[in-house]
VOZA-186518 format. One record per residue: residue in one letter; x, y, z of N, C-alpha, C in turn. Coordinates in steps of 0.05 Angstrom, whole numbers, plus 5000, padded with zeros to 4 digits. Layout:
REM residues N
AXYZXYZXYZ ...
This chain:
REM residues 865
M689458902890688258972865688958782843 E691558682845692458492824690758242825 V690058152849688457902851685657952840 T684458182844681858242834681858232803 C683958332791684158322762684258032752 L685657872767685857592760683157462761 L681457532781678857422783677157502759 L677257752752675657852729676457702703 L679057642701679957502677678857222676 A678657092700677556822701674556822696 L673157042704670257042700669457112671 I671257242656670657302628672857172612 P672656912608674956772597675256772567 F673156852552673256802523672957062507 H674657092487674257312469675657242442 C675157402422676257352395678157582387 R680057512371681757712359681257732329 G682257932317681657972289683257792271 Q683157862245684557702224687557732227 G688957572212691857602211693357412229 V692057232242693457052260694856832245 Y694056772221695456572205698256672199 A700256492202703056562199704356342182 P706156422164707556222147709256032163 A709855802152711355602166714355682168 Q715555602190718355622194719355352204 A721755272197722655002203725555002212 Q726254802227729054752235729354452239 I731554342229732154052231733954002254 V733253812271734953722293735053422291 H737053302303737353012302737052902330 A736052652331735752522357736352232355 G737852152335738451862331741251792339 Q742351582327744951472335747051602317 A747351862318749351992302752151952313 C754151922294756951922302757752202308 V757052392290757752672294755952842276 V755353072285753953272269755753522268 K756553602244758553812242757754002220 E759054222219758754422198761254392180 D760954342154763254312138763954582125 N765854562106767054812096765154992080 I762954872071761055042055758455082072 S758755062098756655142116754054972112 E754354722105752054552104752254352127 R749954282138749854092160750353812150 V752153662164752753392156752253212180 Y750553022176749752832197751052562190 T752952472206754452222201753352002218 I752751772205751551552220752651292208 R752751092225753750832217751550662204 E752250522182750250362169749150152189 G746450122189745149942207744050072232 D744950322238743950462261741250592254 T740050722274737450842270737751142266 L736651242244736751522238734151652248 V734351862263732052012272732552312266 L730852422248730952712242728352832250 Q728453062264726053202272726053472258 C723753532247723353802235721653962254 L722854142268721354302287720154542272 V717554572274716154772258714554962276 T714255202265712455392277710755512254 G708655642262706755752242703955672248 H702055812237699255742242697655762216 P696055562208695655312223698255142226 R698154942243700454772247701354662220 P703854722212704754642186704854332183 Q704254242158704553962151707453932141 V708653712149711453662143711653432123 R713353482102713953262083716953242080 W717852992082720752942079721252842051 T723352952038724252852012727252812013 K728252661994731152601994732252611965 T734652711962736052691937738552521941 A739652421919741852241919740951971931 G742851781930742151511941740251371921 S738851181931737151011913734551151907 A733851151882731251281874728851111883 S729350851888727150681897726950671927 D728550831941728550841970725750901980 K724750731999722050772008721651022024 F723851152033723651412047724051642028 Q723951582001724451791982722452021986 E719951961993718052171998715952072017 T715652202040713752122059712352362071 S710152322084708752542098708652452128 V709852612145710052552173709052792188 F706652762200705452992214706753042240 N707852832253709152882279711952992276 E712653062251715153202245717653032249 T717352772252719752602257720052402235 L722452382224723052182204724951982217 R724051732218725651522232726151292212 I728651222209729451012191731050802208 E729750572212731150352226733150222207 R735450152218737550012203738050142176 I738950392178739450542153741550412136 A741050422109742850312090744350532075 R746550452062748250652049746750792026 T744850652014743350781992741450992003 Q741050992029739251192041740751442050 G743351452044744851702049744151902028 G744752152033744152362014743052612029 R741952792014740853032026737953002031 Y737153042057734353032065733253312068 Y730853352057729553612058727053592075 C726753772093724253802108722754042096 K720453982086718754192074716254222092 A716054462104713754512121711954722108 E709454662105707554852092704854832105 N703555052107700955062119698955232103 G699755282077697955432060698155732063 V699955822081700356112085703156182076 G703356352057705956442048707456222034 V710156252033711856062020712655842039 P712655582030713555372048716355402058 A716855312082719555312093720955052086 I723355072076724954842068727654852081 K728354642096730954612108732054342100 S734754322100735954072091738354002109 I739053742108741353642122742453412106 R745053392104746353172088746952942107 V745952712100746452472117748652312103 D750852262118753052112107753151842122 V752551632107752451362120755251232117 Q756351162140759051042141758850742141 Y760550602126760450312125763150212115 L763649952120766049812110765149532105 D765249452079764549182071766848992076 E766148732073768248532073769948562048 P772648562050774248582026774048332008 V774448371982774448151963777248131951 L778347891951781047841941780947681916 T781947791894782047651868784847631858 V785247441840787947381830788047431800 H790247551791790747591762788447751749 Q787347931764785248111754782747951746 T782147731759779647581754777447711769 V774947631763772647751777771347561797 S772447311799771347121818772947131844 D771547061866772847061892774946831893 V777046871907779046661911778046471931 R777746221923776646021941778445771944 G780445751927782145511928785045581936 N786645381935789545411941791045361915 F791945561902793345521876795145761871 Y796545751850798045941836801045881837 Q802145841814805045811812805845921784 E806846161784807946271759809946491767 K811146601747813346791753812347041767 T810047151759808947391771805947351778 V805347431803802547391812801547671821 F799047731813797747971822795447901841 L795548001865793347971884791948241886 R789448241879787948491879785948481902 C786048691919784148711942782348951937 T779748901938777749111932775749121955 V774949361963772949391984771349641979 N768749621986767049861986766849972014 S767250232016767250352043766650652040 N765850762063765551052066766151122095 P768251272100770051402082771951212068 P773651302049775551122035777250972055 A777750712049779150532067782150562063 R783550492084786550462083787150172082 F789150092064789849822060792549752073 I792749512084795249412095795549122085 W797749072071798348802061800248662080 K799748412086801448262104802147992092 R804647902096805447632090805847492117 G804047302123804047202150803147422169 S804947482189804347702207805947952201 D807647942180809348162174808048352153 T808148602159807048802140808948842117 L807748842092809348862068809649152059 S811949212048812449482036814449442014 H813949561991815749541968818449671974 S818549851993821049972000822849792017 Q821649582029823149392045823649132031 D822049072010822348811996822148871966 N824348831952824448881923822748691907 G821948471920820348271905817448331905 V816548551918813748621918813348901908 D810948951898810249221890807249261897 I806649481910803849541919803049801905 Y800849791891799950031876796850031874 E795750261866792950291862792450311832 P790950121820790550131791788550351784 L788650421758786850631748784250501740 Y782050661740779450591730778350341744 T778450341770777350121785774850211800 Q773050021805770650081819771150021849 G770550211866771150171895774050221901 E774750191925777550231934779049971928 T781350001914782949761906785949811911 K787249601920790149591922791149321911 V793249331894794349091882797049031894 L797448781902800048691911801248521889 K803448611878804748471856807148331866 L807148061862809447891871811047831846 K813447951844815047931820817047701822 N817147531800819047311798819047151824 L816946991826816346841851818846711862 R819246751888821346631903820246421923 P821846251934820746051953819246181976 Q820246411986818846532009816146662001 D815646691975813146811967810746611969 Y811346351972809246161976808446172006 A806446332011805646382039802746482040 S801846552064799146662068799346962067 Y797547082051797447372048794747482059 T794947702074792547822086792348102076 C789948172067789248452060787448552082 Q788448752097787048872119786149152111 V783549202115782449462108781349602133 S781549872133780850022157779750292149 V777750382164776750662161777450812186 R779550722200780650862224778550892246 N776950672249775050652272772950872271 V772351002248770251202247767651072253 C765951202269763451102278763750832292 G766150762302766550512315766550272297 I767050312271767150092252769849952254 P769949692260772549552264773749492237 D776449432237777849352213776849082204 K777249022178776448762167778848662150 A778848402146781148282132780248032117 I781847952096781447702082784247592076 T784447322078787047192075786946992052 F789146972037789446792014792146652017 R792146392012794646242013795546171985 L797946261979799246211953800945961955 T800145761938801645511937802245441908 N803645211905804245121877802244901868 T799844891880797844701872796644771846 T796044571828794944621802792044531801 A790444651782787644581779786644641751 M784644491741783344541715780344501718 K778744651702775844621702774744751677 N772144701671770644831650771844801622 A771644551611772544511584770344591565 T771044751545769044841525770244821497 F768544831477769444811449767945011432 Q769045071408767745241388768245131361 I766245161343766545081315766345341299 T768445411285768545661270768745601240 P766545651224766645611195768745801183 D768945781156770845941142770346241146 V772146371161771846651167772246831143 I774146751126774846921103772446941084 K771146721080768846711062766246781076 E766446861102764146951118761946741117 S762746501119760746281119759846221147 E757346141150756346061176755545761176 N756345621154755745331152758345181146 I758244921152760544751145760144651116 Q762044721099761844651071764444531061 L764244321045766644201033768044401015 G770644401017772244581001772744851015 Q771544881039772145121055773745051080 D774945251092776445201117774545171141 L775645031162774144991186776044981210 K775245111232777045121255775445011280 L776744831294775744721319777444831342 S776244941363777745061385777044931411 C779044911429778644781455779944951476 H778544981499779645151521778745041548 V780645061567779945001595780945231613 D779545271635780445461655782345321674 A784845421676786945271691788645461706 V789945351726791845491742794245311747 P796645391738797145621720796345561691 Q795245761678794045721652796145631631 E798545741631800445681610801745411613 K801245271635802345001638800644781625 V798144871616796344671604797444591576 T797244321571797844221544795344101532 Y795044121506792744021492793643811472 Q791943601468792543391449789943331434 W790043321408787743271391787742981381 F785342861380784942591370782642601349 K782942431328780842401308780042101308 N777442061313776341791314778041611332 G778941711355780341551375783341541370 K784341641349787241631343788341921343 P790941951351792142211351791942341323 A791242591322791042731297793842801287 R794342741261796942791250797043051235 M799143201240799543451227800143411197 S799043591180799543581151799143861140 K799243881114798844151102795944241106 R794144051109791344131112790344111140 L792044001158791143981186793344121203 L792544351215794444511231793344531260 V795144511279794444551307795944801317 T794445001326795645251336794945291365 R796545461378796145521407796045831410 N794445921429794146211434793146361410 D790846271399789546411378788746691388 P789646901375788947181385785947241384 E784447091369781547141368780047001390 L781446831406780146671426781346721453 P780146611475781246651502784146561504 A785646661524788446591527788746291531 V791046191520791845901522789545731512 T788945751486786945591473788245441450 S787445191447788545031425786445021403 S787445061378785645051354786744851334 L784844701323785544511301784144611276 E785744681256784744801232784844591209 L782444571196782244391172782144561147 I784244541130784344711106783044551083 D781244691068779944571045778644301054 L776544331069775244101081774443891060 H775343631066774643401048772543231063 F771343051047769442871059770742691079 S773342631074774842451092775442591119 D775042851120775542991145773242961165 Y770942871156768742821174769542611195 G768542661220769142461241768842591268 T769742451289769442541316772242631326 Y772342881334774843001344774743031374 L776942951387777042961416779443141424 C778843341442780943521452781443441481 V783843371488784643291515786543501527 A785743611550787543811564788643671589 S791243721594792643581616794743761627 F795643691652797843811666800143611667 P802143631651804343431652805643421679 G805943181690807343141715805843221740 A803243301737801643391760799343201765 P798743141790796542951796793743081792 V793343181768790743311761789443151739 P786943061742785642911721785443071695 D785642931672785343061647782443141642 L782043351627779443431618779243411588 S776943321577776743281548774043381539 V773843441514771343531501771243411473 E768943321465768643181439766943341420 V767843351394766443501374766043311350 N763543301340762943131317762543301293 I764043241272763843391247762843201225 S760443281214759343111192757543291176 S756243171156754343321140751943411155 E751543281179749243351196749943571216 T752443651216753343871235752444141222 V750444261235749244501223749144721245 P749244971238749145191258746345201270 P746145331294743645321308741545511297 T739045451303736745631299735245641325 I733945861330732345891355729746021349 S727645931362724946031358723346001383 V721046131384719146111406716945921398 P716345731415714145541408711545701403 K709845581386707345701379705645751404 G704545991406702946061429704446141454 R707146151453708746211476710246481473 A709546631452710946891447710147091468 V707647071479706647241500705747071523 V706947111546706346951570704947141590 T702547081597701047251616700447091641 V701347201664700947071690700147281710 R699047191732698347371754700647411773 E700747641785702847711804702847511826 G705347411833705647211854705646931844 S704946881819704946611807707646551794 P708246291789710746231774710246271744 A712446301730712246341701714546191688 E714146101663716245961648716346071620 L718646181613719146291586720746081571 Q720046021546721245801531722045881503 C724545791496725545821468726545551460 E726045471435726945221424729445261407 V731445091411733945111396734244861379 R734844901354735444671337738244711325 G739444491317742144501306743844281319 K746044221306747844021316750744121314 P752144151337751244101364749344321374 R747844251395745844441405747044601428 P747344861424748745031444746845101467 P747945201489746345311511744845561502 V742745631518741145871512741746081534 L742246321526742746541544740346731545 W739446801569737046981572737947251583 S736647461574737147731584734647901580 R734648141592732348331589732848501564 V730748571550730948741526730249031531 D727949071543726949351546728049491570 K729649341587730849461610733749371611 E735349501594738149411591739649421617 A739049621633740549641658739449451680 A737149341675735849171695737048891695 L737048761718738048491720735748301718 L736348051713734447841713733547791742 P731347661747730547601774732647451790 S734447311777736547171791738747361801 G738547621792740547811800742847831781 L742847681759744947671739744047811714 P745847941699745048061673744547851652 L745747611655745547401635745247141649 E743446971640743046711653743046491632 E744546271637744646051618742745831626 T741245731606739445501611740045291590 P740645041598741344841578738944741562 D736444761573734044671558732544901545 G733545151547732145371535729845481550 K729445401575727145491591728145661614 L726945901616727546081639725146061658 R725745961682723645921702723746141723 L721446271728721246491747719346411769 E720146461793718446401816717146661827 R714646661833713146881845713847141831 V712847171806713347401790712047651803 S713347881798712248131807711848311783 R710448531787709748711764712248831751 D714348861767716748981754718248781737 M717348531736718548331718717248341691 S715148491688713848511661715748631641 G715548541616717248651595718148441575 T720048511559720948341537723548201546 Y723647941541726047781548727247681522 R729947671521731347571497732647301503 C732247111485733646861487735546851463 Q738046761467739946751445741846521449 T743046431427744846201429747546291438 A748846121454751546181464753646121442 R755946251442757946211422760046001431 Y759445861452761245641460759545381461 N760945161460759744891459757844881435 G758645011413757045011389758545181368 F757045291350758245441328759045721338 N761445801330762446071336761546261314 V758946311314757746481293756046691307 R754846871291753047071302750846931318 P750347021343748346891359745546921346 R744046701347741246711339739646791364 E737446941359735947031382732947051375 A731347051397728447081395727547231420 Q725047311420724047471443721347361453 V721047381479718547301492717547531509 Q714947591507713747811523712447691548 L713147801571711947711596710147941606 N707547871609705648061621704847961648 V705248121668704448051695702048211703 Q699848071708697348211715697248251745 F696148481753695948541781693448711786 P692448701810689848841816690149141812 P687949281810688049571805688949731830 E689949961825690550161846688850411839 V687550511860685650731855686350971873 E685151201865685351431882682651581881 P681851701903683251691929682751431944 S684751341958684251101975682351171998 S682551422007680751512028680551812026 Q678151912028677652202026675452292045 D676052512058674052632076672652852061 V670052822057668453022041666653172060 R666953432062665253602079663653792062 Q661153832070659454012055657154092074 A656254342070654054432087651454282080 L649654272099647154132095645654252071 G644654072054643054162031644654202005 R647254192007648854241983649553971970 P650053981942650653731928653653651931 V654153391926656853281928657353091905 L659653101892660452911871662752751880 L662452481881664652301889665752161865 R668452151863669752041839671951861847 C671951611837673951411842675451361816 S678051411815679651391790681651161791 L682051031768683950811765686750931760 L688650871777691350971774692950781756 R693050531763694550331748693350061754 G694049871737693149601740693649451714 S693549191715693849031691691848801692 P689848811675689349011653688649291663 Q689349491647688949771654686149851645 R684149741659681449811652679649741676 I677349871677675349811698673349621686 A673349371697671349181688668649221701 S668749301727666249351741666849541764 A664749701772664949881794662349871810 L662549801836660249781854660449981876 W658250131880658050331901656450221925 R657350271949655950201973655850431992 F653550452007653250652028652750502054 K654550542073654450412099654150112096 G655650002075655649722070653449612053 Q651449782047649149692030649649772001 L649149581983649649621955647749831944 L648750021928647150231916646550161887 P644450271875643950231846646350341831 P647050221808649250321793648750601783 P650850771785650551051775650451051745 P649651271732649651291703652451251692 A652651121669655251061657656751321651 V659351321654661051551648661451571618 P660651791605661051811575664051861569 V665251671555668051691548668451611519 A670551721508671151651480673151421479 A674351351500676351141500674850871501 E676450651500675350381500674050311526 A675250391549674150321575674450561593 P672550591612672750821631675050781650 D676151011659678251001678677451111705 H674751161709673751251734670751191737 S669751221761666851181766666051411784 E663551521780662651751795659951691808 L659451821830656851811844656152091853 R653752181846652952451853650752441875 L651152601896649152641917647852911913 D645252921910643953171904644053361928 A644053261952644053431976645153272000 V646853402015647953272039645853312061 T645053092073643153092096644352922118 R642952922141643852742162643552452153 D641452392138641052122129643052032108 S643952222091645852142070648752172079 S649252262103651952282113652852002122 G655351942117656451692125658651592107 S659151342107661351222092660451112065 Y661751202044661251102017663750952007 E663250721993665450561983664950501954 C667050551937666950481909668950251904 S668050011898669749781893670149751863 V672749781855673449771826674849511821 S674149371799675349111792676349121763 N678648981758679648951731679848651723 D678248481735678148191731680448041744 V682448181753684648051767684348081797 G683448311804682948371833681348631835 S681148731859679548971863680849151883 A680149401883681049601902678649791907 A678849931929676550091937677350381944 C675650571936675850841944673850881967 L674751001989673051052011672551352015 F670051422018669251702022667651722047 Q668351922064666851972088665452242084 V662852232080661252472073659752562098 S660052822104658552922127658453232125 A656753352142656653642144657853732170 K659253562184660353642210662853822206 A663253992225665454192223668154052225 Y670154182212672854092215673854142244 S676154032251677154062278678354342281 P678354442306679754692311682754662307 E684154892302687054892299688255032323 F689454882340690655002364692955182356 Y693155412370695255612364697455562384 F699855482374702055402391704055632397 D703555862385705556082388704556302407 T702756232425701856432444704156522462 P704656772464706856862481706156842510 N707856712525707556672554704756582562 P703956342553701156252558700656182588 T702856132603702456052631702556292649 R700656302668700556512688700656372715 S702656442731702956322757701756502779 H700356382798699056532820700756532844 K701156772856702956792879701956662904 L699356672909698356582935697556292935 S697956152913697255872913699055722893 K698955462893700455302874698755242850 N697155432842695455412818696655582795 Y695755512771696555682748694255692728 S694355882711692355902690693855882663 Y692355822642693555772616691755902595 V693056052577691656192555691456002532 L689155892526688655712504687655862480 Q688955842457688155982433687955792410 W686055852391685755682368684255842346 T684455722322682755822300681055582290 Q679155642274677355432263678155362235 R678755112230679555032203677155042184 E677455172162675455202140672655232151 P672155452165669455482177667255512156 D667855612132665855652112665255402096 A666655182101666154932086663554802094 V662654852118660254732129658454952141 D656454872156654755062169656255202191 P655455452199656955602219657155452246 V659555502259659955392286658255552306 L656755412322655055542342656455562369 N657855352377659255352403661355142402 Y663055142423665154942427664654792453 R665354542454665254382478668154342487 L668754452511671454442522671554222543 S673454052542673853842561676753852571 V677153862598679853882610680153662630 R682353512628682853292646685853282653 Q686353272679689153242689690152972680 L692652962670693752702662693852512685 N693352262679693352042699691052072719 Q689052242713686752262729684252212712 H681952142725679552082710677552302710 N677652482729675652702730676152892708 T673952982695674053152672672253392676 M673253632670671553872671670653932642 V667953972639666854022613665354282614 K665754442592664454702591663754772562 A661454902558660554992531661355282527 I662555342504663555612498661955712474 P659955882478658455992455660156192439 V659656192412661156382395659156502375 R659956732365658556842342659856732317 R659056832294660056722269663156742269 V664356512264667356492264668356532236 E670256712233671456762207674056602204 K674856552180677356412175679656582184 G681356462200683756612210683156762236 Q680756752246680056902270681156742294 L682656882312683856752335681856762358 L681156522368679356492391681056422415 E680056502439681656482463679956412487 Y680956232504679656172529681856132550 I681356232574683356212595682555992615 L684255792616683855572635684955652662 T683355632683684155712710684155482729 D685355532752685455342774686755072766 L688855092749690454862742692554832763 R693154582771695054532793697854512783 V699654672796702554662790703554392802 P705154242789706254282762705054092742 H702454022745701253802730700753892701 S700553692683699853732655696953642651 Y695753752630692853702626692453642596 E690453462592689553412565687053592560 V687153742538685053922531683753822505 R681153782505679653702481677653922474 L677553982448675854202439674254102414 T671554122416669854012395667954232386 P667854302359665954502349663154372345 Y661154532348658354442344657054622323 T655654502304654054642284651254542286 T649454632267646754522267646754222260 F648954132247649153842241649653682267 G651153802285651853672310654853702315 A656053512329658853532337660653502313 G662653672312664753652291667053492301 D669353522287671753372294673053492319 M673853322336675153412361678153442357 A679253652369682153682370683153662398 S685453542402686453522430689353602430 R690253682453693053752458693653722487 I696153702493697053692521698353962528 I697554082550698754322559700454262583 H702854382584704754332606705154592621 Y705654552646706354792662709254852657 T709755102650712555202647712955442665 E714955422681715555632701716255882687 P714956102692715656362679718456452688 I720056542669722656652676722356942684 N723457002708723157282718724157482699 S722657702697723357912679723358182694 P724058402682723958652697721358712710 N719058622699716458652712716058392729 L716858402754716958162770714558112788 S712758302790710758282810708758062805 D708557962781706557762775707557472777 N710057442782711257172780712657082805 T712156842813713556712835714856452824 C717356412831718756182821718255952840 H716755742831716255512847718155282842 F720055322822721955122815720654862804 E718254892792716854662782717854582754 D719154762741720154702714723154652715 E724154482697727054422697728754662692 K727654872679729155112674729555282699 I728155212721728355352747728455652744 C726655752726726256042723728756192715 G730556052702732956192693735256192713 Y734856082736736956062756739155872746 T741655932754743855762745745655692769 Q747155482766749055402787751655562784 D752655672806755155822805757455632799 L759255702781761455522774763855552793 T763755742811766055792828765655672856 D763355542861762855442888763855152890 N763155012913764154742918762254532909 F759654582909757754382899755154532891 D753154382882750754502870748254462887 W746354632882743654592892742254372876 T740354242888738954022875735954072875 R734754022851731854042849730553772853 Q728653752871727253502876724553542888 N722953332889720453332903720253072919 A717953032932717652792949717852532933 L717152552907717152312891719952242881 T721652442879724352392869726552382891 Q725652402916727652392938728952112938 N731452122946732951872950731751722975 P730751472971729651332994731651283017 K734251293010736251253030737451513041 R735951733036736951993046737152003076 S738652183086739052213115736452283129 P735652153150733252223165733752473182 N731452593192731652813211733053053199 T732753093174733753333161732453373134 G732053613125730853673100727853643101 P726353773082723453763082722353513068 P720153403078718953173064717553253038 T716453503037715153603012715853893009 D714854012987715254292983713254452999 I713154722995711454893011708554833008 S707654712985704854652982703954402996 G705854233004705153983018704453762999 T704553802973703853592954706353442946 P706153182941708553022934709753102906 E708053232889709053302862710653562862 G710353732883711553992883714553982887 Y715954152872718954152872719954382890 Y722354342899723854552915726754512909 M728454702918731354682915732554632942 F734654462944735854412969738854342965 I740354342987743154262987743354003002 E744753802990745253543003747953553016 T748053523043750453563059751853303067 S750953083055752252823061754952813046 R756452603051759052573037758652603007 P760652722994763352803004763453093014 R761253213021761253483030762753513057 E764153743060765653803084764754063096 L765554113121764954353135765754603119 G763954783115764555033102764155023071 D763554793060763054783031760554953024 R760755083001758655272994757355192967 A754755232965753255192940751755452935 R752055552910750755802903748955772880 L746455882882744455882862744056172853 V744556232827744656502818742256562800 S740856782805738556862789739356972762 P737357012744737957162719738757452726 L739757592706740457872710738058042707 Y737558212727735158392726736158682721 N734658832706735159112702733659272724 A735059422739733859572761732159802750 S729559782754727659992745726260132769 A727060052794725860172818728160212839 K727660372859729660422879729760192899 F727460082906727359872926726059622914 Y727059392923725859132916725658972941 C723758772940723458592963723758312953 V725558162965725957872959724457712980 S722357562972720857392990721357102982 F721756933002722156652996721556493022 F721056233018720656043040723255883043 Y723955833068726355673073725655453093 H727255243092726955013110729654933120 M730154963146732854913158732354733182 Y732454473177731854273197734154063199 G735254033223737453843227739453953247 K740653773263742453873284745153973273 H745653923247748254023236747754243215 I745554383218744954603198747154813199 G748054883175750055103173748655373170 S749055503147747955763143746655783115 L744655963114743356043089743756343086 N745056413064745656703059744256793033 L743357043034742357173009744257393002 L745357382978747257582969746057732944 V746957972941746158132917748658192901 R748658112876751058162859750358392841 S751758612845751358852828753058832803 R751958922781753258902755753659182743 N755159352757755859612746758359592730 K760559692741763159672726764259392729 E763959272753764859002757763058862777 A763058602777761258452795762058492824 L760058542841760658582869758358452885 D759158252902757158102918756958232946 T754458282954753858402980751958232995 H752558183021750758023038748258193045 A745958073040743458213046741958083069 W742457823074740957683094742457423101 S742257333126743657083134742156963157 L742056693158740856553180742356283184 S742756213209744255973215742755803236 G743455543236742455363257739855233251 N739055043268736654883264734155063271 K732255073251729855233255727355063256 G727754803258725454623260724454513234 N722754303236721654173212719254343202 V719854583192717754763185718754953162 W716855013144717455213123716855493135 Q718655673133718255943143718956143120 Q717756373122718056573100719856803110 A721456893091723157133097722557343076 H722757603085722457833067725057993070 V726458023048729058153050729058403031 P729358643042729358883025732158923013 I732259002988734759062974734359322958 N736659462954736459712938738859722919 P738759562897740959552878741259822863 S743659892857744160142842744260112812 G744159862803744159812774743359522769 P743959412745743259132740744258952762 F742658752769743458592792742458302789 Q743558132806742757852809742557792839 I740757602846740657512874741857232875 I743157172897744556922900743756792927 F742856542925742256382949744756212954 E745956252977748456102984747855923008 G748155663004747955473026750655383035 V751155393062753755323073753455073090 R755154873085754954623099755954653128 G754454533147755154553175757154333183 S756954253208758954073219758453783213 G756153703202755553423196753553393174 Y752653143170750953083147748053143152 L747253193177744453273183744153573180 G744553673156744553963153743454053126 D741353903116740253973090738554233092 I738954413074737454673073735954683047 A733454793048731754803024730455083022 I729855152997728355402991726155342972 D724155522971721855482952720455752950 D718855782928717156012923718556272927 V720356332909721956572910720456792893 T720057022906718757242892720457492895 L720757632873722257882872720358092862 K719658292879717758502870718758772876 K717758972861718559242866717259352892 G718659532905717559662929718759552955 E717759652977718759573003717459313012 C718759183031717758933042715558993062 P713858793068711858833089713158893116 R711959083131713159153157712458943178 K710058843177709258643197710458373191 Q710858223213711857953209709557783198 M710357563188708357393175706457273196 D703857263187701857143204702556853210 P702156753234702756473240701356273222 N699056353211697656173192699256133167 K701156313161702856283137705156103142 V705556003166707755823172706755533166 V708255393151707455113144709154923161 V707754773179709154593196708954313184 M711254173183711253903171709753713189 P708653503178707053303193708753183216 G707453163239708753043262709753243282 S709753513275710853713293708753803313 G706153753307704053833326703254113323 A704454273307703754553304701554583282 P700154813281698154853261699354873233 R697654833213698554833185696655023170 R697755173151696055363136694255223117 P692055343108690255203090691755113064 C690854893053692054793029691554983006 P693555102993693155312974691755222949 Q692154962941690854892916687854872918 L686654882942683754872945682555152944 W684155362943683055632942681955672914 G679455762912678355832886678656122881 P677856212857678056502850676456682869 M674156592879672556762897674056792924 A675356582933676856612959679156812955 I680456802932682557002928681457282927 F679057312915677857572913677157682940 L675957512958675257602985677657673001 L679857522997682257583012683357863003 A683157922978684058182968682358412980 L679658372982677958572994678558613024 Q679158393037679658413066682158583071 R684158553054686558703057686159003050 
């Protein structure tokens, strides 16, 4: 009778359910990338730890109907991160070579227009360790030379890392510690950026002239190795960068050189060690002589350290001339550095201006640009460039300030983010030490327009009007110079002008009075702003939207006991059925994966309502194959959008109602069976395609009970290292006893001269577990699948156990397949010989191939019984 019901279900495959099938989205985040660890921290938030440069993969698993749309967003990290906001329909966010700025909290937002969106989050912690930077005497430049000789030296080691780094200082190969060497001190300074440790060498001793290594470590987190930098401390001397300044009378707040006022000339060089530098002043080639009106001072508090200043009190005409400052290292083989300053009536402070017509520079994106400021004055100082309207922004060179000796800032391949105001100003060195003079240049970078929508699918029922609108989002210039509409590539007459009060329109519109088959197709609006163009694309039609497959069908797979076939309950709703003409029918196409044959069927429907659940039962699908299903709605307009999905066979897990299910072991979950942890070895799931080609011959089945190479079965491998008497146990799920008698039916294959035993046990779960033997068989039974029916009468919750025992040798593989547990007594008669499956080569008859049985054959068999 059960088979007859199955036939009726197959003959009447389609029906509809009422409203209410739409369900709000639910979401869960899982990871599938190169994570170091995923843990729960103290405030119960998920933390995903990954090494910088690895691949991040986050999956947002969603349920709900219609299938929710997933959008990933992120907080913290870089605001310009390209993954800041994306839409990923396949629910997977993948970031190749993740950077530290991409760390932060990632949110998965799933919404389908039903109820409140589901939002889940996970914190991504990117681990990294940069190369350490070693600086000396709190300078900001990298140590690149061999120098330093003074009483106290500070070596500062800084590194950026996550988690915080551990520092180890070494002299040579010896680790340094202030507790072991009174001549050193190691400390962490306050208010530093990044992780920093300072090594202070106090009162330099001969042994302090050596190589020093700063080693940093994050304790191998995420497999990140330690890094180090080495610096050699010697007594070598060096000088560079000679500069000068002219300071007019500060007391009288003068910015010009005037007779009768004071004047100061200053000279400075960068040296190591700085305090060993000596300065000497010359006037017109002769040493300058000290007097009441000519003073030479050192270490002026208003100027950089170790600077020499020559002050002229009450400037006279006779003081005009050429002054030369010479810096030297007495007794050291270092060349002297000098700088020359000319003081005369022509020595005037600088002025700066923008050449006529150069105050605004307009270029196209990708082109070079040159910003220019003219400096006058004697001496003529360098020009410093910076951004005005973006104080935090850097120049294209990556520096906040850039010096140009000729006053020209040259930019290569400008981009739109370089637009803005730039400041040019005079430097306060190699010239007058006065308030900087400055001017501004405006850079306008023109770029093509950006429009919305870039692409839009427009649906409307036949005969209804449609309005298409293309809007300008941004561009430079920010105006529409022209807008051209095309239909299927053919130019259309210009639409009526858009009435606007502004100077230029920011959109263009095209109205279709009625959607017809002839007016359906692709429309393009090409918008230009004289720099470039962009297009809005519209696909106008009256075809129906795609169906929405329902993925939450409970137990969609139905397994058939008498064949290796299964059926599948396919359910769906129709997306926006009222947007177009009513759906008249669906075209169903079913194709087995990796096969070419396709089954096509038309499914007529009455008027489909929004949210109405439609259903069709696919029958005669072959276990364990997967199928591609395509579903296309048809209206009076014709075919609508097709939806496709892959359906997979999933083995039903046995439940208290066992009569409808047979376990074929086709699914990796093997119907909820588990391996016993107290036995000697495990059962193995395989089929003819996954068999070891070097397996032992003359034992074990070549295929499963169906005879197909894809069909799976369970078996025990008795080759080495297995020994006589070793046991493998396969344990079923726990069943609640709801009947007095049950029948366990299964097929077994026991072929080989060393076959041991196959036992069936029943484990009762009353007060304590108790295993009882229900059936046993030993020895070689031939290269044939045979069926056994074993009656059991459990008194309470129970499990069944298949126990394979290894015989005297390796030719003893035992297999089982198609296990059925049903209520009631077992059949009294022995199995018909036609039900015995003989393996190829044995010469015995073989039962009909079950996958060829159709529903009518099953129905006739039921009537015969």
